[in-house]
N, C-alpha and C positions, 0 to 999 in steps of 0.2 A: 470486419467486413469492409473497412475503408478501402477505396480504390488506390489510395496512396500507398498502402502496404504492398499491393501487387506491383505497382510502379517501382517502388524502392527495391523489392526483391529482384526485379528485372535488371535494375542498375547494378545490384550487388554481384550478378553473374557475369557482368562485362569484364573484359581483360584489357590491359595495356592502355593505349590512347583512347579506346572506346569507353573506358571507365571514367574518364575525366569529363565533368560537366560543370556548367555555371549554375549557381543557386542563389535565390533571393528569398528571404523570409521577412514578412512584415507582421509585426505584433502591434495591433491597434488597441489591445486591452490595457496597455499602460498609459499613463498621462502623457499626451503628446505623441505617443507611438514610437516604435523603434524599427529600423530597417537594417537587416543584416545581409551582407552579400559576399559572394566569393566567385571569382571567375574560374578557379581551378579547385574542384572538390570531387570527392568520390565516397561511395559507401565503404567504410572500412570493415564494419561488422554488421551483418543482418540481425534483425530482432529475433528473439526466440519465439518459436511457434508453440502455443498452448491451445489445446482443444478441450472444450467442456461447456457446461451450461452457464457458467459465469463469464461475463465480459472482462477481459484482462487488458492491461496496457502493454504496448510493445515499445521497446526502447531501441532506437537505431543509433549506431556510432558512425558519424560522417566526418571525414577528414577534410579540412579546408586549408589550402596552402596560403591563401591571401585574404583572410577574413577581415571585413570592414564593417564597423558599426556606425550608424548615423541616426540622430534624433530626427523625427518628423515634425518637430515643433516649429 
């Protein structure tokens, strides 16, 4: 039910130049935190959709042409 899944499905349906986006992920759960960014990324493969009474994880494949890692320490 996460709104992120709907957003990512929309990105996965884009084609050509419209499919390329910039992305930033910040993980504050690790000591000091980690920031991951890419100015040219796209959804390579959407997550499988499963329906049922149990909550399931969805795994997205995202291609990043210029991935950069930085510590937030």
